[in-house]
C-alpha positions in Angstrom: -10.0 -11.6 -55.8 -12.7 -11.1 -53.2 -13.1 -14.0 -50.9 -16.9 -14.4 -48.9 -17.3 -15.7 -45.4 -20.2 -16.5 -43.4 -20.6 -17.3 -40.0 -23.3 -19.1 -37.8 -25.4 -15.8 -37.6 -25.6 -15.4 -41.3 -23.5 -12.8 -41.7 -21.7 -12.3 -44.8 -18.2 -10.7 -44.8 -15.9 -9.4 -48.0 -12.5 -10.1 -47.7 -9.9 -8.9 -49.8 -6.8 -10.9 -50.9 -4.4 -11.2 -47.8 -7.0 -10.6 -44.9 -7.3 -13.1 -42.3 -10.9 -15.2 -42.7 -11.8 -16.4 -39.1 -11.3 -20.2 -39.0 -15.5 -21.2 -38.1 -16.5 -19.2 -41.4 -17.5 -21.0 -44.1 -15.8 -19.5 -47.4 -16.6 -18.9 -51.1 -15.8 -16.8 -54.0 -17.6 -18.0 -56.8 -21.4 -18.9 -57.1 -20.5 -22.7 -57.7 -18.9 -22.3 -54.6 -21.6 -20.7 -52.4 -24.0 -23.4 -54.5 -22.0 -26.1 -52.9 -22.1 -24.6 -49.3 -25.9 -24.0 -49.5 -26.4 -27.5 -50.9 -26.8 -28.4 -47.2 -28.4 -25.7 -45.4 -32.2 -25.2 -44.8 -34.1 -23.1 -47.1 -35.1 -21.0 -44.2 -31.4 -20.2 -43.9 -31.0 -18.8 -47.2 -34.4 -16.9 -46.9 -32.6 -15.4 -43.6 -29.6 -14.8 -45.7 -31.5 -12.9 -48.7 -33.9 -11.0 -45.5 -30.6 -9.8 -44.1 -29.7 -7.8 -47.3 -33.5 -6.9 -48.1 -34.2 -2.9 -47.7 -30.7 -2.2 -46.2 -27.8 0.1 -47.9 -26.7 -0.5 -49.6 -29.4 -3.6 -50.9 -32.5 -0.8 -50.4 -34.0 -1.9 -53.8 -34.1 -5.7 -52.1 -37.4 -6.9 -51.0 -37.8 -9.6 -48.2 -39.0 -13.0 -49.2 -41.0 -15.6 -47.5 -39.4 -18.7 -49.6 -37.8 -19.4 -52.8 -39.1 -21.0 -55.7 -35.8 -23.2 -55.5 -32.3 -23.4 -54.1 -30.7 -22.3 -57.7 -32.9 -18.9 -57.9 -31.7 -18.6 -54.1 -28.4 -18.8 -54.9 -28.1 -17.0 -58.1 -30.1 -14.0 -56.0 -28.1 -14.2 -52.8 -24.6 -14.1 -55.1 -25.9 -11.3 -56.8 -26.5 -9.2 -53.6 -23.3 -9.8 -52.2 -21.5 -8.6 -55.3 -22.5 -5.2 -54.0 -20.1 -6.1 -50.8 -17.2 -5.7 -53.2 -18.4 -2.2 -54.6 -18.0 0.0 -51.5 -15.3 2.4 -51.4 -13.2 0.8 -48.6 -12.3 -2.9 -47.6 -13.6 -1.7 -44.0 -16.8 -0.6 -45.7 -17.3 -3.7 -47.4 -17.2 -6.0 -44.6 -20.3 -7.6 -43.2 -24.3 -7.8 -44.8 -26.5 -6.4 -42.6 -28.2 -8.2 -39.8 -32.1 -8.7 -40.0 -34.0 -5.5 -40.1 -36.3 -6.6 -37.6 -35.2 -7.8 -34.4 -36.9 -10.4 -32.2 -38.3 -9.5 -28.5 -35.6 -11.3 -26.9 -33.2 -9.5 -29.4 -34.6 -6.0 -28.3 -34.4 -6.5 -24.8 -30.5 -7.2 -25.2 -29.7 -4.5 -27.4 -29.8 -6.7 -31.0 -27.9 -9.3 -29.9 -28.9 -12.9 -30.1 -29.1 -14.1 -26.4 -26.6 -16.5 -25.1 -27.4 -20.7 -25.9 -27.3 -22.3 -22.4 -23.9 -24.0 -22.4 -22.2 -21.9 -24.9 -18.6 -19.6 -24.5 -20.9 -16.4 -24.1 -23.1 -17.9 -21.3 -20.2 -18.4 -19.5 -18.8 -15.5 -20.0 -22.1 -13.6 -18.7 -22.1 -15.7 -15.9 -18.6 -15.0 -14.8 -19.5 -11.5 -15.1 -22.6 -11.2 -13.1 -20.8 -12.6 -10.0 -20.4 -9.5 -7.6 -17.1 -10.0 -7.5 -16.6 -9.9 -11.4 -14.1 -12.2 -13.1 -10.4 -11.6 -14.1 -8.9 -11.8 -17.5 -7.3 -14.8 -16.3 -10.7 -16.5 -15.1 -12.4 -15.7 -18.3 -9.3 -17.0 -20.6 -9.1 -20.5 -18.5 -13.1 -20.8 -19.0 -13.1 -20.3 -22.5 -9.5 -21.4 -24.1 -9.5 -17.4 -25.6 -6.4 -15.6 -25.5 -6.4 -12.3 -23.7 -7.2 -9.8 -27.0 -10.2 -12.2 -27.5 -11.9 -11.8 -24.3 -11.3 -7.9 -24.1 -12.7 -7.9 -28.0 -15.6 -10.0 -26.8 -16.1 -7.6 -24.2 -16.2 -4.5 -26.2 -17.9 -5.8 -29.1 -20.4 -9.1 -28.1 -21.2 -7.1 -24.8 -20.7 -3.7 -25.0 -21.8 -2.7 -28.6 -24.2 -5.9 -29.5 -25.6 -6.4 -26.0 -25.7 -2.8 -25.0 -24.2 -4.3 -21.6 -22.2 -2.0 -19.1 -18.6 -3.6 -18.3 -17.0 -2.0 -15.6 -13.1 -3.0 -15.8 -11.3 -2.6 -12.5 -8.2 -3.5 -10.4 -8.4 -6.3 -7.8 -7.0 -6.0 -4.6 -3.9 -8.3 -5.9 -3.3 -5.7 -8.8 -4.9 -8.1 -11.7 -7.2 -6.4 -14.2 -11.1 -7.4 -13.6 -14.4 -6.9 -15.4 -17.9 -7.5 -14.2 -21.4 -6.4 -15.7 -23.2 -3.3 -13.9 -26.6 -3.9 -12.9 -29.4 -1.8 -15.1 
């Protein structure tokens, strides 16, 4: 059975049985479970989720909306669209509903990623990496509470791929691995 998970950025991912789902993602396997989750969501979130699907393969025939007539209609339409995630060829291809078709000005300036919220772990890591001396893996781990593989994945994925930042990796005189953001 396929389980779907939605994160804080409204990205829905399909997981096959046995795959690990991140703890911070809300999960649902049926339309009824999705309806229970959506009961507390603002209507704007439902619109944002739907518009994330609209016009993007394999959802090319879906049109963006400004609002739904009611919550039940929104949930039913989103559930129907989510089913396309399970029809893709491989589990890897099935993962992730596409992000919004158009990025805001702030997102465009950071390569499509949302800017960091003040005080968030993303903002803390960016601040550490912008220092001239950069930050060691241990510095970032202690500041965020993340494990080493999570720090490396964040640097590669969120900073390198999503934000389009170039991150230098180098050895400190003490021999520790350190990272810093290259000035643009």
